[in-house]
All heavy atoms as an XYZ file, in Angstrom:
911
protein
N     101.758     84.410    112.438
C     100.726     85.400    112.593
C      99.519     84.810    113.307
O      99.010     85.398    114.254
C     100.355     85.914    111.203
C      99.328     86.944    111.183
S      99.957     88.500    111.729
C      98.542     89.461    111.452
N      99.075     83.637    112.870
C      97.917     82.999    113.496
C      98.203     82.714    114.961
O      97.328     82.908    115.816
C      97.552     81.727    112.750
N      99.408     82.277    115.264
C      99.775     81.996    116.654
C      99.689     83.262    117.496
O      99.138     83.253    118.597
C     101.195     81.421    116.722
C     101.675     81.238    118.121
C     101.420     80.176    118.939
C     102.471     82.146    118.892
N     102.011     80.382    120.160
C     102.668     81.576    120.160
C     103.043     83.389    118.618
C     103.406     82.206    121.150
C     103.776     84.013    119.607
C     103.960     83.422    120.857
N     100.208     84.367    116.990
C     100.215     85.616    117.749
C      98.795     86.141    117.944
O      98.451     86.630    119.018
C     101.077     86.663    117.047
C     101.827     87.544    118.019
C     103.098     87.189    118.441
C     101.272     88.702    118.520
C     103.795     87.975    119.343
C     101.957     89.498    119.416
C     103.219     89.127    119.827
O     103.898     89.910    120.723
N      97.971     86.017    116.931
C      96.577     86.440    117.055
C      95.874     85.584    118.099
O      95.150     86.095    118.950
C      95.857     86.391    115.694
C      96.386     87.506    114.788
C      94.347     86.512    115.863
C      95.875     87.447    113.373
N      96.121     84.275    118.057
C      95.538     83.379    119.056
C      96.023     83.695    120.456
O      95.251     83.667    121.424
N      97.294     84.013    120.583
C      97.884     84.338    121.888
C      97.249     85.583    122.490
O      97.000     85.650    123.691
C      99.395     84.548    121.715
C     100.109     84.975    122.972
C     101.585     85.243    122.689
C     102.223     85.817    123.928
N     102.973     86.992    123.716
N      97.007     86.581    121.652
C      96.448     87.835    122.154
C      94.932     87.795    122.257
O      94.346     88.646    122.925
C      96.851     89.018    121.254
O      96.368     88.776    119.931
C      98.348     89.215    121.233
N      94.296     86.837    121.587
C      92.844     86.725    121.630
C      92.116     87.781    120.821
O      90.923     88.004    121.010
N      92.815     88.425    119.908
C      92.205     89.457    119.075
C      91.522     88.791    117.880
O      92.100     87.930    117.228
C      93.285     90.450    118.575
C      92.699     91.465    117.623
C      93.948     91.136    119.743
N      90.308     89.197    117.601
C      89.606     88.654    116.441
C      90.107     89.333    115.166
O      90.692     90.421    115.216
C      88.083     88.887    116.546
O      87.832     90.298    116.504
C      87.507     88.283    117.814
N      89.849     88.706    114.049
C      90.217     89.283    112.759
C      89.546     90.637    112.582
O      90.173     91.600    112.134
C      89.811     88.328    111.618
O      90.494     87.091    111.805
C      90.155     88.896    110.275
N      88.283     90.727    112.959
C      87.537     91.969    112.813
C      88.129     93.086    113.684
O      88.248     94.225    113.262
C      86.058     91.760    113.173
C      85.324     90.830    112.223
C      85.593     89.341    112.489
O      86.078     88.965    113.593
O      85.347     88.543    111.572
N      88.494     92.735    114.909
C      89.070     93.728    115.829
C      90.428     94.197    115.310
O      90.740     95.389    115.361
C      89.210     93.132    117.224
C      89.795     94.082    118.234
C      88.872     94.229    119.396
C      89.512     95.092    120.447
N      88.664     96.173    120.853
N      91.245     93.259    114.811
C      92.550     93.624    114.274
C      92.390     94.512    113.042
O      93.122     95.487    112.878
C      93.368     92.379    113.947
C      94.804     92.607    113.510
C      95.582     93.435    114.535
C      95.501     91.280    113.271
N      91.429     94.209    112.212
C      91.159     95.053    111.038
C      90.743     96.455    111.485
O      91.193     97.450    110.910
C      90.084     94.416    110.168
N      89.921     96.536    112.515
C      89.480     97.838    113.022
C      90.633     98.616    113.648
O      90.701     99.837    113.532
C      88.364     97.644    114.050
N      91.557     97.926    114.292
C      92.716     98.583    114.913
C      93.705     99.116    113.889
O      94.402    100.099    114.138
C      93.493     97.589    115.782
C      92.945     97.311    117.114
C      93.925     96.411    117.840
N      93.377     95.925    119.087
C      93.993     95.069    119.872
N      95.184     94.597    119.539
N      93.436     94.677    120.982
N      93.810     98.418    112.763
C      94.861     98.733    111.801
C      94.383     99.472    110.561
O      95.198    100.063    109.861
C      95.556     97.436    111.330
O      94.588     96.590    110.710
C      96.235     96.718    112.490
N      93.101     99.396    110.266
C      92.602     99.991    109.039
C      92.844     99.118    107.828
O      92.712     99.555    106.685
N      93.200     97.868    108.066
C      93.448     96.901    106.993
C      92.169     96.087    106.788
O      91.498     95.723    107.753
C      94.625     95.975    107.356
C      95.904     96.799    107.531
C      94.825     94.895    106.303
C      97.064     96.020    108.099
N      91.846     95.788    105.565
C      90.628     95.044    105.249
C      90.620     93.682    105.946
O      91.661     93.031    106.071
C      90.505     94.855    103.739
N      89.422     93.261    106.382
C      89.260     91.939    107.023
C      89.860     90.838    106.154
O      90.506     89.923    106.661
C      87.776     91.619    107.239
C      87.135     92.443    108.328
O      87.851     93.159    109.056
O      85.902     92.359    108.466
N      89.618     90.929    104.858
C      90.086     89.892    103.929
C      91.618     89.777    103.957
O      92.172     88.686    103.924
C      89.586     90.207    102.516
C      89.869     89.138    101.508
C      89.279     89.468    100.160
N      89.957     90.638     99.615
C      89.373     91.612     98.945
N      88.092     91.578     98.701
N      90.055     92.633     98.488
N      92.301     90.917    104.035
C      93.763     90.902    104.073
C      94.256     90.314    105.388
O      95.198     89.507    105.403
C      94.321     92.327    103.879
O      93.826     92.838    102.651
C      95.834     92.331    103.878
N      93.624     90.688    106.490
C      94.007     90.128    107.797
C      93.784     88.617    107.782
O      94.635     87.856    108.237
C      93.225     90.798    108.942
C      93.525     90.115    110.270
C      93.557     92.280    109.028
N      92.656     88.184    107.238
C      92.367     86.749    107.158
C      93.423     86.031    106.330
O      93.875     84.945    106.698
C      90.965     86.515    106.553
O      90.006     87.152    107.404
C      90.648     85.041    106.433
N      93.851     86.633    105.220
C      94.868     85.988    104.376
C      96.201     85.870    105.100
O      96.942     84.920    104.886
C      95.039     86.730    103.054
O      95.731     87.949    103.242
N      96.493     86.812    105.979
C      97.745     86.737    106.744
C      97.694     85.665    107.824
O      98.732     85.205    108.280
C      98.060     88.098    107.366
C      98.632     89.100    106.392
C      98.489     90.509    106.920
C     100.090     88.787    106.118
N      96.501     85.287    108.239
C      96.347     84.230    109.240
C      96.450     82.842    108.620
O      96.630     81.861    109.329
C      95.003     84.349    109.934
C      94.892     85.546    110.826
C      93.615     85.527    111.580
N      93.624     84.410    112.518
C      92.666     84.175    113.383
N      91.620     84.952    113.433
N      92.741     83.154    114.205
N      96.296     82.742    107.313
C      96.276     81.453    106.638
C      97.617     80.737    106.763
O      98.662     81.360    106.916
C      95.910     81.643    105.167
N      97.567     79.413    106.663
C      98.788     78.610    106.775
C      99.777     78.914    105.653
O     100.970     78.786    105.827
C      98.445     77.120    106.781
C      97.765     76.687    108.046
C      97.496     75.204    108.058
C      96.798     74.835    109.353
N      96.518     73.421    109.457
N      99.275     79.307    104.500
C     100.155     79.607    103.365
C     100.451     81.101    103.260
O     100.850     81.589    102.212
C      99.528     79.102    102.062
C      98.240     79.830    101.733
O      97.622     80.453    102.583
N      97.828     79.729    100.476
N     100.294     81.840    104.348
C     100.479     83.294    104.322
C     101.878     83.687    103.865
O     102.057     84.716    103.228
C     100.189     83.890    105.694
N     102.860     82.871    104.168
C     104.230     83.178    103.768
C     104.449     83.112    102.273
O     105.447     83.611    101.767
N     103.504     82.489    101.559
C     103.624     82.374    100.110
C     103.246     83.663     99.391
O     103.539     83.831     98.218
C     102.745     81.239     99.582
C     103.167     79.888    100.133
O     104.319     79.761    100.585
O     102.333     78.969    100.114
N     102.561     84.550    100.096
C     102.097     85.811     99.502
C     102.919     86.946    100.091
O     103.016     87.083    101.304
C     100.603     86.046     99.809
C     100.140     87.372     99.251
C      99.759     84.900     99.281
N     103.537     87.729     99.231
C     104.338     88.853     99.712
C     103.420     90.050     99.949
O     102.792     90.544     99.027
C     105.434     89.206     98.718
C     106.420     90.190     99.280
C     107.627     90.319     98.393
C     108.641     91.228     99.036
N     109.859     91.291     98.287
N     103.334     90.472    101.200
C     102.494     91.607    101.567
C     103.347     92.868    101.649
O     104.551     92.808    101.860
C     101.807     91.341    102.907
C     100.807     90.239    102.838
N      99.538     90.419    102.362
C     100.897     88.930    103.155
C      98.885     89.282    102.397
N      99.688     88.359    102.871
N     102.689     93.988    101.509
C     103.385     95.276    101.593
C     103.963     95.453    102.997
O     103.329     95.099    103.988
C     102.418     96.417    101.277
C     101.855     96.388     99.878
C     102.906     96.678     98.824
O     103.825     97.466     99.086
O     102.806     96.099     97.733
N     105.131     96.043    103.049
C     105.828     96.248    104.309
C     105.011     97.107    105.273
O     104.950     96.829    106.469
C     107.200     96.873    104.038
C     108.201     96.893    105.164
C     108.419     95.519    105.764
C     109.523     97.448    104.667
N     104.362     98.136    104.757
C     103.569     98.999    105.631
C     102.444     98.234    106.325
O     102.128     98.483    107.483
C     103.013    100.203    104.864
C     102.102     99.810    103.727
O     102.427     98.937    102.911
N     100.962    100.450    103.647
N     101.833     97.268    105.621
C     100.770     96.470    106.224
C     101.307     95.569    107.318
O     100.676     95.395    108.367
C     100.056     95.639    105.161
C      99.323     96.411    104.075
C      98.627     95.467    103.109
C      98.327     97.386    104.671
N     102.482     94.995    107.096
C     103.086     94.139    108.117
C     103.425     94.932    109.371
O     103.203     94.470    110.489
C     104.334     93.453    107.555
C     104.096     92.505    106.376
C     105.421     92.045    105.798
C     103.226     91.321    106.792
N     103.931     96.138    109.190
C     104.247     96.992    110.339
C     102.954     97.378    111.065
O     102.895     97.334    112.298
C     105.052     98.242    109.901
C     105.236     99.211    111.064
C     106.405     97.825    109.337
N     101.918     97.715    110.314
C     100.636     98.065    110.935
C     100.081     96.892    111.739
O      99.595     97.077    112.858
C      99.637     98.504    109.870
N     100.175     95.695    111.204
C      99.700     94.516    111.931
C     100.508     94.288    113.205
O      99.951     93.977    114.255
C      99.754     93.280    111.038
C      98.701     93.235    109.947
C      99.023     92.158    108.943
C      97.321     93.020    110.550
N     101.813     94.450    113.095
C     102.669     94.273    114.274
C     102.317     95.275    115.365
O     102.225     94.931    116.540
C     104.132     94.395    113.877
N     102.085     96.519    114.976
C     101.697     97.551    115.948
C     100.312     97.240    116.504
O     100.085     97.324    117.717
C     101.741     98.961    115.317
C     101.146    100.002    116.254
C     103.174     99.337    114.946
N      99.398     96.856    115.630
C      98.037     96.539    116.065
C      97.966     95.371    117.028
O      97.082     95.302    117.871
N      98.912     94.452    116.909
C      98.974     93.298    117.811
C      99.882     93.553    119.019
O     100.041     92.679    119.849
C      99.479     92.066    117.051
C      98.482     91.424    116.114
C      99.175     90.408    115.214
C      97.369     90.763    116.909
N     100.477     94.726    119.064
C     101.425     95.067    120.141
C     102.554     94.035    120.227
O     102.924     93.591    121.307
C     100.709     95.201    121.489
C      99.600     96.194    121.478
N      99.827     97.548    121.340
C      98.259     96.034    121.557
C      98.664     98.177    121.365
N      97.698     97.289    121.474
N     103.074     93.660    119.064
C     104.171     92.683    119.004
C     105.446     93.280    119.571
O     105.664     94.490    119.473
C     104.449     92.264    117.555
C     103.455     91.353    116.954
S     104.025     90.865    115.287
C     102.973     89.465    115.010
N     106.275     92.422    120.098
C     107.608     92.859    120.487
C     108.382     93.160    119.212
O     108.041     92.639    118.138
C     108.344     91.766    121.282
O     108.550     90.639    120.405
C     107.577     91.333    122.520
N     109.422     93.983    119.280
C     110.212     94.242    118.071
C     110.765     92.959    117.446
O     110.810     92.834    116.222
C     111.336     95.146    118.575
C     110.769     95.821    119.777
C     109.868     94.798    120.417
N     111.149     92.013    118.283
C     111.694     90.748    117.766
C     110.636     89.980    116.978
O     110.915     89.463    115.891
C     112.228     89.885    118.917
C     113.417     90.474    119.626
C     113.051     91.545    120.663
O     111.853     91.650    121.056
O     113.952     92.293    121.060
N     109.424     89.894    117.511
C     108.362     89.183    116.797
C     107.949     89.931    115.533
O     107.636     89.311    114.518
C     107.151     88.972    117.708
C     107.350     87.894    118.709
N     106.998     88.039    120.021
C     107.890     86.657    118.603
C     107.298     86.941    120.681
N     107.848     86.084    119.842
N     107.942     91.252    115.590
C     107.605     92.040    114.408
C     108.626     91.797    113.299
O     108.252     91.592    112.134
C     107.549     93.521    114.761
N     109.897     91.801    113.652
C     110.930     91.537    112.647
C     110.820     90.125    112.101
O     111.036     89.899    110.912
C     112.322     91.791    113.224
C     112.690     93.249    113.166
O     112.470     93.910    112.153
N     113.231     93.758    114.247
N     110.465     89.180    112.945
C     110.281     87.809    112.486
C     109.124     87.739    111.486
O     109.239     87.100    110.444
C     110.024     86.880    113.672
C     109.820     85.409    113.345
C     111.043     84.828    112.635
C     109.520     84.625    114.612
N     108.034     88.410    111.787
C     106.896     88.456    110.864
C     107.325     89.019    109.508
O     106.999     88.461    108.464
C     105.772     89.319    111.453
C     104.600     89.635    110.529
C     103.806     88.373    110.210
C     103.702     90.688    111.156
N     108.075     90.101    109.542
C     108.541     90.738    108.303
C     109.491     89.809    107.552
O     109.372     89.624    106.337
C     109.194     92.095    108.627
C     108.109     93.075    109.096
C     109.970     92.637    107.427
C     108.645     94.322    109.756
N     110.421     89.193    108.273
C     111.385     88.290    107.649
C     110.716     87.052    107.061
O     111.101     86.584    105.991
C     112.463     87.875    108.640
C     113.303     89.039    109.131
O     113.917     88.963    110.186
N     113.343     90.149    108.404
N     109.712     86.515    107.775
C     108.998     85.344    107.260
C     108.233     85.674    105.982
O     107.915     84.783    105.205
C     108.038     84.798    108.316
C     108.692     84.070    109.484
C     107.654     83.743    110.554
C     109.399     82.805    109.010
N     107.968     86.939    105.768
C     107.308     87.368    104.537
C     108.326     87.689    103.448
O     107.990     88.253    102.418
C     106.400     88.575    104.820
C     105.354     88.769    103.763
O     105.434     89.709    102.990
N     104.384     87.880    103.702
N     109.599     87.357    103.706
C     110.639     87.551    102.695
C     111.148     88.974    102.589
O     111.723     89.352    101.573
N     110.956     89.759    103.629
C     111.387     91.150    103.597
C     112.276     91.456    104.797
O     112.287     90.720    105.773
C     110.174     92.068    103.585
C     109.281     91.805    102.381
C     108.170     92.793    102.298
O     108.432     93.972    102.099
N     106.950     92.339    102.456
N     112.964     92.562    104.701
C     113.877     92.976    105.761
C     113.830     94.489    105.897
O     113.594     95.201    104.925
C     115.317     92.535    105.437
C     115.434     91.053    105.271
C     115.259     90.468    104.026
C     115.673     90.242    106.366
C     115.337     89.098    103.866
C     115.749     88.871    106.218
C     115.584     88.294    104.968
N     114.052     94.961    107.108
C     114.141     96.399    107.337
C     115.610     96.795    107.257
O     116.452     96.205    107.925
C     113.565     96.755    108.711
C     112.067     96.529    108.856
C     111.627     96.786    110.296
C     111.295     97.416    107.902
N     115.873     97.793    106.420
C     117.248     98.241    106.217
C     117.398     99.680    106.687
O     116.540    100.527    106.410
C     117.600     98.139    104.733
C     117.558     96.706    104.231
C     117.502     96.719    102.733
N     116.255     97.340    102.308
C     115.348     96.743    101.556
N     115.534     95.548    101.126
N     114.235     97.371    101.219
N     118.486     99.962    107.360
C     118.728    101.304    107.886
C     118.993    102.322    106.783
O     118.866    103.519    106.995
C     119.901    101.285    108.862
C     119.598    100.541    110.136
C     120.777    100.539    111.074
C     120.446     99.741    112.320
N     121.573     99.625    113.213
N     119.357    101.864    105.603
C     119.673    102.788    104.509
C     118.442    103.472    103.934
O     118.545    104.533    103.343
C     120.413    102.047    103.391
C     121.808    101.656    103.767
C     122.527    101.041    102.595
C     123.955    100.729    102.988
N     124.749    100.300    101.853
N     117.276    102.862    104.088
C     116.052    103.443    103.539
C     115.343    104.232    104.634
O     114.993    103.677    105.671
C     115.141    102.344    102.996
C     115.728    101.639    101.792
C     114.691    100.806    101.121
C     115.256    100.293     99.806
N     114.196     99.843     98.932
N     115.120    105.531    104.403
C     114.511    106.364    105.454
C     113.191    105.821    105.991
O     112.998    105.775    107.204
C     114.313    107.717    104.764
C     115.351    107.742    103.692
C     115.484    106.326    103.229
N     112.289    105.383    105.120
C     110.995    104.892    105.599
C     111.182    103.662    106.467
O     110.493    103.480    107.473
C     110.013    104.620    104.433
C     108.602    104.309    104.963
C     110.486    103.482    103.551
C     107.910    105.450    105.615
N     112.134    102.829    106.128
C     112.371    101.617    106.916
C     113.004    101.944    108.264
O     112.758    101.249    109.251
C     113.194    100.614    106.105
C     112.390    100.085    104.920
C     113.136     99.093    104.066
O     114.148     98.517    104.544
O     112.722     98.887    102.914
N     113.785    103.015    108.325
C     114.310    103.468    109.631
C     113.165    103.922    110.524
O     113.135    103.629    111.720
C     115.317    104.607    109.446
C     116.694    104.141    109.060
C     117.754    105.208    109.288
N     117.445    106.498    108.694
C     117.778    106.867    107.456
N     118.443    106.040    106.676
N     117.466    108.068    106.997
N     112.208    104.632    109.937
C     111.026    105.033    110.708
C     110.237    103.809    111.167
O     109.757    103.757    112.297
C     110.133    105.971    109.895
C     110.634    107.392    109.860
C     111.266    107.898    108.724
C     110.482    108.225    110.970
C     111.723    109.210    108.695
C     110.942    109.531    110.942
C     111.560    110.019    109.804
O     112.011    111.303    109.783
N     110.097    102.828    110.296
C     109.412    101.590    110.684
C     110.130    100.915    111.849
O     109.489    100.437    112.780
C     109.322    100.616    109.506
C     108.371    101.004    108.404
C     108.374    100.318    107.203
C     107.458    102.053    108.545
C     107.497    100.646    106.180
C     106.584    102.397    107.529
C     106.607    101.682    106.351
O     105.739    102.006    105.332
N     111.456    100.870    111.793
C     112.222    100.277    112.899
C     111.932    101.001    114.201
O     111.743    100.373    115.248
C     113.724    100.335    112.604
C     114.213     99.366    111.589
S     116.001     99.603    111.380
C     116.235     98.893    109.800
N     111.911    102.324    114.123
C     111.628    103.116    115.317
C     110.226    102.808    115.846
O     110.039    102.565    117.044
C     111.777    104.610    115.014
C     111.297    105.485    116.143
C     112.037    105.582    117.329
C     110.102    106.179    116.049
C     111.584    106.356    118.378
C     109.648    106.964    117.092
C     110.390    107.048    118.254
O     109.936    107.809    119.292
N     109.241    102.816    114.958
C     107.870    102.550    115.386
C     107.724    101.160    115.990
O     106.995    100.984    116.975
C     106.904    102.725    114.216
C     106.741    104.153    113.717
C     105.884    104.180    112.464
C     106.159    105.047    114.799
N     108.409    100.191    115.431
C     108.335     98.841    115.987
C     109.017     98.762    117.345
O     108.610     97.970    118.197
C     108.936     97.827    115.015
C     108.134     97.624    113.740
C     108.885     96.726    112.772
C     106.743     97.063    114.048
N     110.027     99.588    117.555
C     110.714     99.560    118.850
C     109.840    100.144    119.956
O     110.012     99.823    121.125
C     112.049    100.303    118.777
O     111.850    101.701    118.699
N     108.880    101.007    119.593
C     107.982    101.609    120.580
C     106.520    101.271    120.297
O     105.635    101.754    120.989
C     108.133    103.144    120.615
C     107.785    103.748    119.254
C     109.520    103.550    121.057
C     107.543    105.223    119.293
N     106.272    100.444    119.303
C     104.924    100.180    118.817
C     103.940     99.697    119.853
O     102.744     99.962    119.750
N     104.410     98.995    120.864
C     103.476     98.476    121.859
C     102.875     99.599    122.699
O     101.929     99.390    123.436
C     104.164     97.444    122.747
O     105.232     98.040    123.442
N     103.432    100.800    122.599
C     102.914    101.932    123.359
C     101.946    102.789    122.556
O     101.342    103.706    123.087
C     104.071    102.825    123.834
C     105.049    102.100    124.703
C     106.311    101.789    124.232
C     104.702    101.717    125.983
C     107.217    101.115    125.028
C     105.603    101.039    126.790
C     106.864    100.736    126.311
N     101.830    102.531    121.266
C     101.030    103.371    120.382
C     100.053    102.542    119.579
O     100.240    101.355    119.377
C     101.932    104.155    119.421
C     102.780    105.178    120.126
C     104.095    104.899    120.456
C     102.252    106.405    120.483
C     104.871    105.838    121.129
C     103.016    107.346    121.150
C     104.321    107.054    121.472
O     105.072    107.976    122.131
N      99.039    103.210    119.063
C      98.127    102.561    118.138
C      98.550    102.934    116.713
O      99.377    103.819    116.505
C      96.682    102.963    118.423
S      96.295    104.683    118.088
N      97.972    102.264    115.743
C      98.334    102.498    114.346
C      98.037    103.938    113.941
O      98.827    104.567    113.229
C      97.627    101.486    113.419
C      97.887    101.803    111.959
C      98.094    100.068    113.741
N      96.931    104.494    114.408
C      96.589    105.880    114.053
C      97.671    106.847    114.525
O      98.040    107.775    113.795
C      95.236    106.265    114.646
N      98.205    106.634    115.721
C      99.282    107.497    116.217
C     100.556    107.317    115.395
O     101.263    108.292    115.125
C      99.561    107.201    117.688
C      98.448    107.643    118.609
C      98.636    107.168    120.029
O      99.025    105.995    120.232
O      98.402    107.975    120.948
N     100.823    106.085    114.995
C     101.994    105.836    114.139
C     101.816    106.541    112.798
O     102.767    107.125    112.267
C     102.195    104.343    113.933
S     102.730    103.463    115.418
N     100.597    106.496    112.253
C     100.320    107.197    110.995
C     100.555    108.689    111.144
O     101.174    109.319    110.282
C      98.877    106.935    110.549
C      98.678    105.547    110.019
O      99.617    104.864    109.639
N      97.439    105.115    110.004
N     100.063    109.261    112.238
C     100.255    110.693    112.483
C     101.742    111.037    112.580
O     102.187    112.055    112.051
C      99.532    111.125    113.757
C      98.024    111.049    113.641
O      97.511    110.978    112.498
O      97.353    111.041    114.698
N     102.503    110.180    113.237
C     103.950    110.384    113.365
C     104.620    110.376    111.993
O     105.425    111.254    111.678
C     104.558    109.294    114.262
C     106.058    109.319    114.323
C     106.718    110.166    115.202
C     106.811    108.501    113.498
C     108.098    110.188    115.262
C     108.197    108.515    113.547
C     108.848    109.374    114.432
N     104.276    109.385    111.177
C     104.878    109.283    109.840
C     104.523    110.498    108.987
O     105.385    111.066    108.312
C     104.427    107.994    109.151
C     105.039    106.710    109.720
C     104.306    105.483    109.190
C     106.524    106.634    109.409
N     103.276    110.907    109.023
C     102.841    112.064    108.243
C     103.575    113.323    108.702
O     104.007    114.136    107.874
C     101.311    112.233    108.338
C     100.622    111.081    107.603
C     100.869    113.583    107.784
C      99.135    110.967    107.879
N     103.754    113.476    110.011
C     104.469    114.645    110.547
C     105.926    114.682    110.090
O     106.542    115.745    110.059
C     104.408    114.639    112.076
N     106.463    113.522    109.703
C     107.845    113.431    109.223
C     107.910    113.252    107.705
O     108.883    112.727    107.166
C     108.571    112.293    109.947
C     108.835    112.619    111.383
N     107.933    112.361    112.379
C     109.895    113.216    111.975
C     108.417    112.769    113.534
N     109.613    113.293    113.323
N     106.831    113.678    107.033
C     106.759    113.640    105.560
C     106.940    112.242    104.979
O     107.534    112.074    103.904
C     107.776    114.609    104.947
C     107.486    116.049    105.310
O     106.291    116.404    105.352
O     108.447    116.814    105.553
N     106.432    111.248    105.673
C     106.460    109.864    105.205
C     105.021    109.397    104.994
O     104.101    109.901    105.635
C     107.137    108.954    106.239
C     108.604    109.244    106.452
S     109.537    108.728    104.992
C     111.021    109.681    105.200
N     104.824    108.430    104.112
C     103.463    107.920    103.911
C     102.997    107.136    105.142
O     103.801    106.448    105.782
C     103.595    107.012    102.689
C     105.039    106.672    102.604
C     105.800    107.799    103.231
N     101.714    107.216    105.479
C     101.208    106.479    106.638
C     101.172    104.976    106.366
O     101.213    104.545    105.213
C      99.797    107.039    106.816
C      99.410    107.505    105.459
C     100.682    107.982    104.804
N     101.076    104.209    107.433
C     100.974    102.758    107.301
C      99.662    102.384    106.614
O      99.641    101.535    105.726
C     101.035    102.090    108.674
C     102.321    102.306    109.474
C     102.155    101.789    110.895
C     103.492    101.635    108.774
N      98.587    102.998    107.068
C      97.248    102.766    106.518
C      96.489    104.087    106.571
O      97.021    105.097    107.037
C      96.472    101.700    107.327
O      96.311    102.164    108.667
C      97.189    100.358    107.329
N      95.251    104.062    106.152
C      94.420    105.259    106.156
C      93.709    105.373    107.504
O      92.948    104.474    107.882
C      93.409    105.174    105.013
C      92.584    106.424    104.871
O      92.417    107.194    105.801
N      92.055    106.608    103.684
N      93.926    106.472    108.218
C      93.285    106.638    109.523
C      91.760    106.631    109.425
O      91.093    106.295    110.401
C      93.754    107.936    110.195
C      95.060    107.767    110.925
O      95.595    106.657    111.038
N      95.590    108.855    111.431
N      91.218    106.971    108.285
C      89.766    106.963    108.122
C      89.190    105.549    108.215
O      88.001    105.382    108.496
C      89.355    107.578    106.780
C      89.649    109.058    106.715
O      89.762    109.698    107.790
O      89.769    109.593    105.601
N      90.030    104.533    107.986
C      89.589    103.149    108.042
C      89.771    102.526    109.418
O      89.409    101.377    109.633
C      90.328    102.305    107.007
C      90.029    102.756    105.594
O      88.972    103.319    105.328
N      90.955    102.523    104.689
N      90.346    103.264    110.347
C      90.585    102.763    111.699
C      89.416    103.157    112.582
O      89.060    104.319    112.673
C      91.912    103.321    112.272
C      93.087    102.838    111.406
C      92.094    102.893    113.725
C      94.410    103.464    111.778
N      88.828    102.154    113.248
C      87.677    102.434    114.101
C      87.889    101.998    115.545
O      87.017    102.166    116.380
C      86.421    101.773    113.535
O      86.612    100.373    113.460
N      89.057    101.440    115.844
C      89.368    101.002    117.202
C      90.775    101.496    117.534
O      91.725    101.138    116.852
C      89.302     99.483    117.308
C      89.458     98.971    118.727
O      89.982     99.711    119.581
O      89.049     97.828    118.983
N      90.882    102.310    118.540
C      92.154    102.940    118.862
C      92.791    102.330    120.100
O      93.072    103.000    121.062
C      91.953    104.450    119.033
C      91.438    105.100    117.796
C      90.080    105.269    117.599
C      92.302    105.511    116.807
C      89.596    105.855    116.446
C      91.838    106.101    115.645
C      90.474    106.266    115.466
N      92.996    101.031    120.061
C      93.603    100.324    121.188
C      95.107    100.463    121.162
O      95.769    100.206    120.237
C      93.197     98.848    121.135
C      93.757     98.077    122.300
O      93.909     98.650    123.384
O      94.030     96.887    122.121
């Protein structure tokens, strides 16, 4: 995560604004021991979309957190879809898509202040 943030040059504050995730949570994901803490899948997907990660890097991020996307779970199928096109959308648009399909959003759109 820290490598990808460094590669893109996005600050913790900017990533938090893009995703609607608290600065503190983004900072904890950048830490060297981030893999020791299991984060919610929706937050990992939101971060991947916010960083415009490739689907391969997004899946690696999720796997390094000890989780996997499975086709059997409807919400995870939607996450797979969003990650496959995530570089074209912002988190708010992904949230709107999920809500339109009766799924819970990744984060709260009210907390998003940067629509990159």
